[in-house]
VORO-29109 format. One record per residue (C-alpha): z, y, x. Coordinates in steps of 0.25 Angstrom, whole numbers, plus 5000, padded with zeros to 4 digits. Each point is the difference from the previous one (the first is absolute). Layout:
<rs>
ZYX;...
</rs>
This chain:
<rs>
500050005000;499650145006;500950125000;499750155003;500650085011;499550145003;498749984993;499749875007;499949874993;500649885009;499949854998;501149955009;499750095013;498550004998;499550144996;499049994989;499750134993;500350145000;500150084987;499250064992;499149884996;498650054998;499149914991;498550025000;499349944988;498550035002;500250145004;501150044990;501350025008;501449974996;501350045008;501349934998;501350045006;500549865001;499549865002;500749974987;499250114992;498749955006;500349854996;500350044986;498750084999;499149895006;499349914990;499849855004;498650004994;499650115009;500649935012;499249874997;498850094999;500350075014;500050134993;501050065009;500150055014;501550035003;500650085011;501350055005;500150145005;499649965014;498849934996;500549865000;499249924990;500849914991;499649874993;500549994986;500349864994;500249964986;501449954997;500349864995;500250054986;498550055001;500550134993;500550085012;499450045013;500850005013;499850085013;501449995006;499849865005;498550005002;499449995014;499650145006;498550025003;499450085011;500450145003;498950094995;500550155000;498550055002;499649924987;501250064993;499750145004;498549984995;500549954987;500950124998;499050105004;498949954991;501049994988;500650145002;498650065003;499649944986;501050094993;499750134994;500450115010;501150064990;500749865000;500049975015;500450155004;499250005013;498550025004;499349875001;499650025015;501550015003;500249864995;499149955010;500950065011;501349944995;500749895007;500649884992;501450074998;499450124995;499149924991;501249934994;500750134998;498850064993;499949884991;501550014996;499850154997;498849974991;500749894993;501350084998;499250134996;500150034985;498650014994;499249954988;499049905005;499549904991;499749915012;501249905004;499649975014;501449965005;501449984994;500650124994;501550025000;500650034987;499850155001;
</rs>
């Protein structure tokens, strides 16, 4: 069983993931502050169909597995995949560039200069900014 210490998820003494967890579903990006939030949101049918690419905040890819009950998805005890920070940066840049300028709050050309921590911070800002979008591209907090 994993536990969290300082935003790191540990299994025994092996570092597995650093929050937040970022899920790319064919270009639509979701950001989860904990592993548990991500596990609840992921759907087994989408795992079976390889719909997700899942990263921690440093670009470590995560391989989801369907729990024995066939209802839940597990990340906490899955084997980590390769470390792909450049791929995660590209996913976030493309996603943020797709948004309307008033939603993202920065010029599109700035996004392409941002590094991974800045992209994650911007994604959080966009997610938490109150607006009236009809699109639901990531999980909203109850605001």
